[in-house]
N, C-alpha and C positions, 0 to 999 in steps of 0.2 A: 494277237491279243484275244484272250478268252474272256467271255463275260459269264458271270455266275448270277443266276436269279435266286434270291432267297425269299421265301414267303414269310412275311413279317406277321400278318394278321389277315383274317377273313371275317367279314360280317355278313350274316344271313338274317334278313328281316323276318321277324316272327309274326304270329297271328295278330291281326288288327293293323298291321303296317307300321311305318315309322316315318317321322317328319324329316329326319336326317340320318346319314350314315357317317360316322366319325371314326377316324384313326387318331389316337392320342399317343403321346410318349414315343414318337418315332425316333429311333436312334440315329445319330449323325455319322454312322460308321460306313455308309455305303457311298458310292459315286453318284447314283441316280435313283429315282423312284419310278415305279410303274404301277398303275392301278387298272385292273380289269373290272368293269362294272357290267353286270347282267341285271337290268332293272326294268320295272314296270310301274306306271303311275296310276293313282286312284282317280284321276280326272277322267271325265267322259270325253269321247271323241278321239282325235288322233294322238293325244298324249301330251308330253311335255319335253322340256330339255333339262339337262343336268348342269348344275352350277357347283362351284367350290369356293371355299374360303380357307386361307392358310392362317394358322396360329390365332384364329378368331379375329383377325384384323380386317377392317372394312375400308372401302374407298381407296384402294391402291391398285386396281386391276384395269387392264385394257385388253381388248382382243379384237380379232376379225375372224369371221367364219365364212366358209364357202360351203353351200349345201345345195342339195337337189331333192325335190319332192315330185315323184311320179312323172316324168323325169325332167322337170323344169329347173335348170340351174339358177341359183340366186346367190347373193351375198348379203351378209347382215352385220350390223353394228358398226358404228364409227370408231375406227381404231384410236382416235384421239379422245374418246369419251372415257372418263374415269368412272368406274363402277364399284359398288360395294361387294360384289361377288365376281368371280371369273365365270362368265356366262357361257352357255352353249358348248359344253365339253362333250356333247353327245346328246342324242334324243332318245326317248323311250315311248313305247306304245301306251295308250290309255286303257282304262278298265273295260272299254267296249271293243277292244281289238280281239282278235282270235284268242281263245282261251289258251293259257300257258305259253304265250309268246312274250319273250323278254328281249331287250335290246342287247347289242354287243358294242361296248364302248371301251376304248383304251386311252388312258391319260398318262403322258410321259413328262417327267419333271427332271431335267438334267441339272447337275450341280446344286442340288437342293440344300446342301449343308454349307455352301459358300457364304461369305459375308457380303455378297453383292446381289443385285436384283435377279429375279428368277424368270426364266422363260418356260413356257408350257406348250406342249402340242397335244392335240387330241383328235381322235377319229371315232366315228360311230355309225351304227346302222340300227334303225328302228323299223319294224315292219308289221303289217297287219295283213294276214293271208286270207281274210274274209272274201268270199266270192261277191258279196254285195258292196264291200268297202275296202277293196284291196289297195293299199297304199304303202308307201315306204318313204323314209327320209334317210339320206346318207349325208354325213358332214365331216369336214376337216376344219379344225380351229387352231389358230396360233394365238397365244396369249402371253401376257407379261404381268408380273407382280412386282411393285415397288417395295420390296421387302429385303432389308439388308441383314437379316438374321437367318439362321438355319430354320428350315421348316420342321416343326416338331409336332404339328397336328394338321389334319385336313378334314374338313367337314363338307360333305356333299348334300345338296338339297335339290329340289325340283323347281325349276322356274324361279320366279321372284315372288311367288305367292306362298306365304307360310302355311296356308291351309292344304297344300298338296302333300301327299304322302307316297313313299315307296310302298308298293304292295308286298304282301307276304311272299317269301321265297326270292325276293330281290337279293342279289349277292354282290359283294365287292371284295376283292382281294388285293392287298397292298404287298408289292415286292420291292426289296432292296436289290440294286444291281451293283455287283462288285466287279472291278476290273482286275483280273488275276493274270498279270503279265508273266 
């Protein structure tokens, strides 16, 4: 079975930053979706985490995350807690991290066009290569969205604070995956 990745859209944040990165009008012609995010937050300190909402719908998400910071393993979020966003789909460095350092996050959404609930998996790495504040966060997240319709839009934000922005040059690319048997 061969898989074909088709780039559907790319968003690059411009000057002044952006509160969200959104993909609209996602066609339902693929098997799965994959999003690569290379992002940076405008918050000071160690940074933030990436969240998502599908079809503009709130209060339908659950997740559990396994992550490590410098290298202490931890886990976060009660998997039985329903949230208004799908949280911690990766982390990103803040504006005081090493200049021009962006995260590497991958979000995979299988069967996104099906008429049943959606599972999501994500992995990510955020780092700060500063000699005085060298730290990193690596994470793996499994999530669930109680959404019985095809995903036609995805909006990414930072954390749960509407005042956080993606910094200029943050980039996200949405791919459709085709199963070409």
